[in-house]
Structure formats: structure tokens, C-alpha cells
GUSEDO-473676 format. One record per residue: residue in three letters; x, y, z of N, C-alpha, C, CB in turn. Coordinates in pm, whole numbers, plus 50000, padded with zeros to 5 digits. Each point is the difference from the previous one (the first is absolute). Glycine has a CB too. Layout:
N
ALAXYZXYZXYZXYZ ...
***
This chain:
304
MET005648419143557500294995949862499855011749903499224976950055 ILE499695030749959499785011549913501105010450019497514995850007 GLY502865006350121501065009650028501324995849937498855005950212 LEU501454981249791501234995049938500015002549851500174982650177 ILE498705014549758499915001949855500175014749963498504980149983 LEU500825028750091500115014349971501425005150022497605002950064 TRP503054992150042501385004350028500954995449890499524999250247 ARG500324988449709500854994949893499765007449869500014977750111 LEU498745025149860499695007549877500555014150005497944986349972 ALA502105019650148500575013550013501505000049977498195005750162 LEU502474983249863501454999249979500374997949854500214991050229 VAL498845004349689500314997349860500455012549926498334981650005 PRO500965029850003500475012049929501385004650046497635006749971 LEU502654992150159501315004250050501114991249945498915008550208 THR500844978649786501004990849944500225002649852499344982950170 VAL499575019249758500115002949857500765013149979497844987749955 LEU501915022150128500715012749989501514998050020497955012250082 GLY502404979450015501414997250022500644993149881499544998450241 VAL499754992049698500534993049883500155009549883498944978850079 VAL500065029749900500075009749890501185009550020497504998449969 THR502725005850154501115009050028501344993449972498615011350174 ILE501544976349868501254992749975500234998249850499744988050220 LEU499205008349707500144998449856500355013149932498374981350008 PHE501035029650038500295013249942501475003650018497645007250047 VAL502894990350072501415003150026500914991249915499415007050234 ILE500254980149755500834990749921500025004049854499474981650160 PHE499355021249784499935003349858500705013249968497844987549988 LYS502095021950105500685012749977501514998850017497945011750078 SER502504977749989501444998050020500634992349885499615000450245 VAL499574992949674500524992249888500395009449886498564980250065 PRO502605017749871500385008449885498964999649889502414995950055 GLY497325015849887498975001049898498645002150063501354985449850 ASP497695019450074498665002350051498984995749896500815019150142 GLU497924983449889498944995749910500095006749864498564996150197 ALA501865016549801500085007249872501024993649907499355021150117 THR501784974849937501024993649918499504986749944501785011150137 MET497494981249947499494987249956498925001749892500524990450227 ILE498605019449794498895002049906500505005549867498465004050193 ALA502505005249813500495006549878500744990349910500165021450125 GLY500534969049934500744990349919501435004249977497874993849891 ALA502894996850052501445002349981500295010049890500404977050078 THR498685025349830500265008949887499585014450027499694980649849 ALA499725022250266499525013550031501175009250031497854990550087 THR501985022149877501015010050031499825004850144500095007249756 GLN500934999950293499935005050137498885010150015502464996150026 ALA497325011949868498925009950006498634993250012501405015849863 GLU498414973250063498744992750008499824993650138500124995649754 ILE500974999350302499924994250134499665010650103501664982449933 ASP498985029350056499725010950095498565004749989502405007249988 ASN497094993549889498625004249980499034989850061500685012049789 LEU499614975250192499154989650058500105000150152500294986149793 ARG500905016350258500185000650145499175011450059502314990349977 HIS497625020949951499205011350046498514996649996501775015949918 GLN497794977049978498594996349990499584990550112500145003149752 LEU500774988150287499704990450106500245005750139500594981749843 GLY499925030550165500265006250129501234994850071497595003350017 LEU503344990749910501194994350060501095010350028499474978949884 ASP500335033350069500985010550025499675008150126500425001249754 ARG498524995150316499635006850123500754994250119497735004949903 PRO502305002150210500684994550119499374986850043500565023450074 LEU500264968049986499534986750039498835000350098502314992149963 PRO497695016850139498825000350089498715003249926501505007150183 VAL498595001749717498805003449922499574987949916500715024349992 GLN500264968949948499684988049923499364989350089501915005049845 TYR498624993550276499464989950091498565003450041502334995450084 ALA497425017049950498655004150040499024998149884500985016550163 ASP499444987449716499134998349884499754985249972500875021649905 HIS500164970450117499874985549978498984993950096502394999249921 ILE497645004750205499074994750098498575004349967501825000550174 VAL498015011949786498665005049966499444992249881500615023050087 ARG500234974549813499524992549883499654985650037501425014549853 LEU499364979550237499694986450042498664999350071502444995550020 LEU497245014750060498725000350070498835000749903501125011150193 HIS499134994049688498965000949897500054988349902500075024850022 GLY500774964950009500084988349914500875001949878497784994450078 ASP503045016049919500895002649887501414995950040498535019049917 LEU501974970150027501344995250033501095007949929499044977550036 GLY500585030149865500995007449923500004995549855501385003050206 TYR499665000949722500114996949857500854987549983499765024549938 SER499664965150003500724987649974500525000049857498584987850167 ALA502745010149819500584999549867499544987749923501985012550086 THR497614976949984499554987749935498645001949934501294986750166 PHE497795019749906498635001549949499705014349954499314981850154 ARG501655027249863499835013949959498795006550066501064994449782 ALA498675001850342498865005450074500114995450145498525000249792 ASN500465003050285499924995150137499854984849996498965021950080 PRO501964970549984499974985349986499004993050091502365001549936 LEU496935005850150499124993650097498954991049935500365019450149 PRO498954985049744499014990849938500644987349946498625019749942 ARG502584981350001500664988149946500464990750112500745013449802 ILE499654992250312500394991750115498784992450053501865016250059 LEU497044990949956498784993650053499494989149907499425021450114 GLU500854979849755499594989549907500714986850029499565017549828 ARG501654983650228500814988050026499694993750136501795009849856 VAL497524997150231499754995150135499234986850002500015023750078 PRO498884974749846499254987350007500844987749968497995012949937 ALA502914988149966500824988449964500934996150114499895006849759 THR500725003150306500884997150113499224994450118501545018249925 LEU497294987450104499184994850109499544985849972499245023250050 LEU500434973849825499604986549963501134990150023498425009449830 LEU502794994250129501144991250019500324998150148500915007449778 THR499025003450299500284999150144498954991550070501105022549993 ALA497634979549973498924992150062500154985249966498475019949987 ALA501914977049889500194986149961501174993850077499095005149771 ALA501985002650250501154994950075499634997550146501545012549846 ILE497664996450214499584998150139499084987850011500195024850042 ALA498874973749865499114988450002500784987049986498175014149902 LEU502834986050012500844988149983500804997250127500155004649754 THR500305005950313500744998350125499134993650108501405019949941 VAL497384985150073499084994550100499634985649967499095023150043 ALA500684974149828499564986749959501114989650011498375010849847 ALA502894993550138501114990450001500835000750128500075001749754 GLY500235010350295500905001450113499424995050131500975019249884 ILE497794984650146499394996050128499774984950007498915022450012 PRO500484971149888499864985450008501344992650007497885002349873 ALA503145002950055501304993450004500605000650140500365006049760 GLY499515005550307500515001150136499264991150098500645023149947 ILE498044976050038499214991350088500364985349977498135016849999 LEU502044979449875500364986249967501364996350060498665001749789 ALA502305007550199501344997350053499974998850152501015012249806 ALA498194996250258499934999650146499264987650049500065025050005 ALA498904970949922499224988350041500814987149988497935011849929 PHE503024987849975500844988249980501465003650023498344990549835 GLN501935015350280501345004750032501014988549995499015018250144 HIS502144984749790501114990749986499654987749916500815007950221 ARG498124992749704499654989249908500085005349858498494989050173 TRP501225002649730500265003949861499235012549954500444976149955 PRO498315026450089499375012749960500765012350052497804988349997 ASP502695010750125500775011150059501305002149924498994995250224 VAL501694994049743501275001149926499765005849861500914980350128 THR498035015349807499705005049865499685014850002499154977449937 VAL500005026850156499645014150009501225008450036497664993750068 SER503165001750024501195007650040500975001449884499744991850235 ALA500444997949686500875000849883499445009949897500744976350038 GLY497945023349941499395009549908500135014350048498424982449933 VAL501485019850197500155013550056501405005449975498314994650176 VAL502704997049850501395004349977500245003249852500744985850194 ALA498715005949718500195002349857499355013049955500084975349965 LEU498695027250079499315012249957500645012750058497894986749984 LEU502635012450137500685011650058501315003049930498934994750219 ALA501694995249723501305001949936499895004749855500904982550150 VAL497935015749790499845002949857499485014349982499554975649951 PRO501145033049974499475013449970498754999149913502315009650016 ASN496784999850002498734999249927500195001749849498855008950202 PHE502174998949755500175001849856500534987149936500445024650036 TRP500444968050037500494987349946498894989849993502275004850093 LEU496904994650011498874990949999499055003449886500214997150248 GLY499585016049730499145004049890500534995549865499295019450136 MET502034981949844500594995649874499884984949982501585019350010 MET498594973150099499854985449990498554996149968501914997250163 LEU497145010149896498604997249970499685002949854499405005450237 ILE501145005549712499795003349858500614989349910499995024550057 ALA501234971349977500684990049918499244986749998502195011050053 LEU497214985450061499314987050008498595000649945501384994650198 PHE497805014349860498574999749969499625007949875499614997550242 SER501245011549716499695007949881500794995449877499485019250149 VAL501844979249869500844996649885499924985049968501545019050059 GLN498584972650044500054985649976498614993749986502144999550127 LEU496995003349971498704993250002498895007949929500704989650213 HIS499515023549769499005008649934498654999650072501164996049782 TRP498895003450350498774999750079499525013950039500704978050086 LEU500225030949944499635013150054500645011249920499784989950227 PRO499525021449758500625011649934501045006350091497895004249871 SER503165000950069501125005350079500025015150009501284980249932 LEU497975026749984500085014649997498615006250006502124998549867 GLY497785012550209498795008050000498884994450085500645007349778 LEU498275000250224498794996150071498944997149896500585014150204 THR499304973149761499094995949894498844991650051501905000749845 GLY498104995950282498944991850056500444993750130499134995649770 PRO500024996050290500364993650128501274991749991497604999550056 ALA502654994149831501184991449988501305008150008498664984349860 SER501305028150094501215008250003500365004550141499465007649771 LEU499644990350324500265004150139500744989350079497955013949991 VAL502074973849960500514988850078501495001450028498254985549899 MET502565015849999501465000350021500475012550074500244986749792 PRO499285025350176500435011650080499624998850147499785014049797 ALA499034980550232499594998550139500884990150074497665005549934 ILE502704983550001500884990150063501385006050026498754981549886 ALA501795025450015501335006050016500015010450111500444996049757 LEU498495011650256499945010450102499744994350138499185015749827 ALA500034973650180499584994850130500944989450057497695004849932 ALA503244990049990500804988550042500725002550131500304994049761 ARG500375017150251500765002950121499075001750121501785011049860 LEU497084995450119499065002150110499364986850043499565023349917 ILE500194967849988499484986850035500964992750092498774998949781 ALA502525001650185501014993450083500065006350139501314994549794 LEU498635018850212500075006950128498804996650088501275018549890 VAL497544981750052498794996950077499994985450042498755017849876 GLY501674973250035500044985950034500944997050115499464995149765 ARG501725010750232500964997850108499505005850131501865000249833 LEU497585011850160499495006550122498814992350056500805022249915 MET498324973249997498824992750044500404987050068498675010149813 ARG502314983150135500474987650061500495002450142500634991449774 GLY500215018850243500545002850132498935004150100502115006849891 ILE496935001250064498955004750091499094988550043500085022549891 VAL499544968950014499124988950033500694990450096498875002149776 ILE502414995150201500744991150092500055006150139501384991449808 GLU498855021750199500055006550130498645000050069501855014349917 GLU497084988150008498665000250059499604986250051499385018849846 GLN501054970750085499614986550041500604996150134499834993949761 ARG501195013150283500644997050128499395007550117502074995749874 LYS496945012750100499445008350106498924992350078500495020549863 ASP499204985250253499104993250094498594998349944501355009250187 TYR498155000849740498624999149954499834988649899499725024650039 VAL501354972049888499924988849907499964986850077501235013449824 ARG499614985550278499974987850081498654998450071502495001950033 THR496935009250009498684999450063498944995249901500685018650154 ALA499414986349722499044995849898500114985149972500115022949898 TYR501134972050095500184985649980499484992250120501995004649855 ALA498215000950267499534993250121498484999150003502025008250122 LYS497315001349813498544999649994499494990049897499965023850070 GLY500954970349854499604990049902499745005549862499064987650186 LEU501335024749787499795005749866500944993449900499285021850102 ALA500234976749776500814993949895501155009349961497984987649915 ARG503105006550037501185007949966499715010049888501444980950070 LYS497775014749833499665008849888499225012150048499994980349847 ARG499095017750246499215011250050500865009550082497974985450001 VAL502925009050081500885008550080500905008449911499954983150185 LEU500555010449710500955006849912499335011549925501284978649975 TYR497555018849968499365010149915499105009650079500084983549815 ARG499375012050297499075008550076500735009150100498254982249974 HIS502845013050082500675007550106501405004849958498704986750167 VAL502145003949790501395003549967500065009649882500764977850088 LEU498545019149807500055008249879499505014150026499694979649863 ARG499315021850219499455013350027501045009150067497714989850023 ASN503045004850072501035008050064501225001949911499204991650220 ALA501084998649695501165000949913499815010449889500494976150050 LEU498265026649915499755009449890500305014450038498264984549918 ILE501835018550210500225013950041501335005449947498654995850206 PRO502484997849819501255005149941500084998149850501094995350215 ILE498214994449731500044997749856499355011549925499964975250040 VAL498925029650011499325011449937500925012249999497764991150075 THR502965011050033500935011350007501104998749895499515002350245 VAL501064985949744501094997949905499525001749856501104984450162 ILE497765009649806499485001249864499675014549968499074976850013 GLY500345030350082499665014049976501235008649977497984996850138 LEU503045001249946501225007949983500724996449871500225001650248 GLN499794985649718500674995849877499255004649875500924980350124 THR497785022649890499245004949886500595013149948497944988950089 GLY502485019750003500655012449958501274997449922499045011250197 TYR501724978749845501214996649928499714993249867501174998050218 LEU497674995649771499624994249871499855010849894498854981450119 LEU500695030449923499875011049904501355003749943498005008550123 GLY503024991649965501355002949951500584988649920500325014650196 GLY499424973149849500514988549927499344998149865500474989550216 SER498365016249766499314998549872500695007549888497894997350124 VAL503045011649909500695007949897500734990749904500265019350159 VAL500574971749895500774990949916499104989949930501965002850154 VAL497074991949919499114989949943499175005949886499924988250223 GLU499595023849797499195006349896500815002649873498605010550178 ARG502644993649837500835002149882500324986849931500975020550106 LEU499264969049972500344987049942498854994449917501514995750193 PHE497265005949858498824994549931499265010649917499794983350184 ALA500835028449798499345011049927498615002750055501304993949795 TRP498605005850338498715002250066499715015050003500294979050141 PRO498535025349815499715014449988499655006550134499214995749769 GLY501705003650326499765005550132500895011950031499294977550073 ILE500655026850052500775011650043501494997050004498045007850134 GLY502324980049905501424996550009500705001149866499454984950187 ASP499925010149708500575001149866500135014549958499024977849941 LEU499995030350092500055014249967501115007150077497544999649953 LEU502704996150172501075006150079501364997549938498624997050205 LEU501644990849748501284997249934500165008149872499964977050097 THR498955024849831500055008349880500345014550035498314985049890 ALA501085020050217500255013750042501455001950045497605002050067 VAL502944988250004501405000950043500944999949880499414988550217 GLY500305002849686500844999349881499995012949920499564975849992 LEU499295031050007499885012649926500345012250086498264989249859 ARG502065008650267500315010750095498845010050009502464997349950 ASP496354997250050498795008250014499725001650149499054991949776 TYR501525018550285499905001850144498565002050047502285009949995 THR496934996949926498605002350038499244986950010500095022449889 LEU500124968950015499324987249999500514991150114499685001949752 VAL501624998250272500574992150111499425004650133502134996749868 GLN497785016450151499475005350124498534996150019501625019149984 GLY497584981949912498594996550011499804985450037499495017549833 ILE501274973550105499864985850030500494997050141500294994549757 THR500815012050284500544997850134499005004450106502325003149913 VAL497085008450068499005004950096498814990550007500725023649954 LEU498884971049931498884990549999500374987250076499235009449780 PHE502004986050203500474988350075499975002750150501454993349806 VAL499005018550234500045003550142498595000250059502105013449962 ILE496974992949968498625000550048499424985950012499715022749894 GLY500534969050006499514986350006500594992250116499715000849755 PHE501595000950269500664993050111499425004550133502094998049863 LEU497665014950155499455005050126498584994950022501435020549980 LEU497764979449915498634995250014499964985050029499245018049845 ILE501684974550096500074985650028500384997750146500634995449761 ASN500335012250290500384998750141498835003250093502355006149939 LEU496865004050025498835003350080498994988649998500365024249950 LEU499414970049933499064988849989500484988050082499355007949771 VAL501964989750228500564988850077499785002250149501724996249822 GLU498505015950224499835002750142498544998550043501955015549991 VAL497134988749923498584998350030499644985150006499495022149889 LEU500974970250012499714985749999500634993150121499885000549749 TYR501305003850288500684994050115499195002050127502215003949890 ARG497215007850125499185002750118498674992649995501085022450019 LEU498404975649863498754992449989500224985250033499205016249826 ILE501954978350133500294986150026500384997650145500714997549765 ASN500075011750292500514998450136499145008050098502354996449910 PRO496784997350164499105007550090500735006950114498244983849943 ARG502975011550091500745006350109500385014549969500864977650062 LEU499405025249809500335013749960498775009150003501864991049857 ARG496965003150122498805008150005499625003550142499244989549791 
***
């Protein structure tokens, strides 16, 4: 286990280096550069050239790349036109809000998706199963931004129950978490239903019933324990995608997270800020995958 963790952690810098290299090539291939964006539309060519010299953009690309990597190792992402400085402190300020929203979405997924799947499997082909299956299809078909707008229209505009913008308290977390978690709830619910139905057909379940164990005990003590192994994997992998999906949701609800900042950076063509946020997303995704693999091995004794 320790060897696996160390090996995965050793791969993180290499992966980040690859992402940084790809972003560097893409940004250098796009027409215009940081100097043109920072100087503005009213700047003269002489002012742009002077700024380009100050930022080191007139040097050969290999030299720029090497200098860029060295600065990244020291925590310097470069000059952000949005903040007029190194954007790393401003990016880190947004991390807690995004983590809070992601954690709330995962908690909602576990609280709703897993029980829904178990309920559907326990009453297969009966009205609970039909209801859960219909809800799964509906949630998978609805985009999260449309669901978010409907939630705002109902609970904020019509009923005035929940705030629709910003992070002002626990109530402001409800609608963004639902909009972000809806698709994952449907995915986990459908997967949980199929796994529980499959597990109930196995020999160890029939043996447990033959011993006289109650159905509720067999379902929760034996079937659920084995069914959680793939569910943990799916939730963990989807957590990384929640970070990406939070971009639209955060902008819709004016949530002060990294996703909202990323859209702002793209709109302003702030390449330095875009790169910093992208690298942070990549690191978070890799660490989440590592955590999932560790949990998977802890749950499944055969892998240990």
C-alpha cells in the first residue's frame, strides 16, 4: 500500500509537467500574447514591444519555457493581467468555496443515490423501482445549468425560500449542490440498483437465506458491503469531473469558487490565470484518483 502511494505521488509531478508543456505550446500558438492583452487596445506598438521585453517574451521559446518551469517550481505562475500580479494567492482564496460545493454534492449523492438504488433493487419491477428508474432517466437527461435555472426560478424567485447568488450561508449551498450532484445521483442510483440485483442472485446470498437470516440483514450486512466496492470507485472518479462541472454551476449561482474564476480568466484571455487554475484542477484530479485507489484496496481485501 505504501509503495503504491509513493509511486502514484511520484507520477504527479510528471503529469503536471506534461500539462504545463501542452498549455505552454497552446498559448504560444494562439495569435497575440500576454503583452498585447496587458497593454490594451489603445497601446502603441512601441509600448507593446517594451512590455514584451520586460516580460521576457522576446526571448527564444526554449528559454521562455525553461524560465517558466523554474518560476512554477517557486510558486510563481507569472504575471496575471486580471490581478496585475502573481495570481496564485487569489486562486488559493477560491479553493475552499469549490471544495465546499464539491463535498456537499458528494454527500448529497451518497445520501440520495445509494438508498434509491437499494430501494429500487429491493422492490424490483414494482412501483418503487419504476419511480426510481423514471427519476434516474429524468436526471440524466437534464443539463445541470438548466436544472439550476429551474431551481432559482422556483425556490428563489417564486417561493423566496433560498438565496440564488453567492455564498451567504448554509442555505445558499442547497441549490448549487443539487444542480451539481443531480447527474451523479442518477448515475449512482442506476449503478447501485444493477449491482444489488446481481449480488442477490449469487450463491452466498442464497446460503445466507438458507441459514435463516432475515432479508434486511442479508441485504445490508452482506449484499451492500460487496456492492459498495464499485460504487466507491465511481463516486471517486466522478468527483474529479465534479470539479470541471462546477465551472458552469458556479457561474450560474455566482459562487466564489475556482470555476467562476476560470470563466472570468477565459473571457479576459488571461493565459497565466487559466494555466494556474488548470494545473490546480489536474493536481486535484490526480490526488482524488489516488485516494479512490487506496479506499478501493481498503474495502476490497482481495486486492490487499
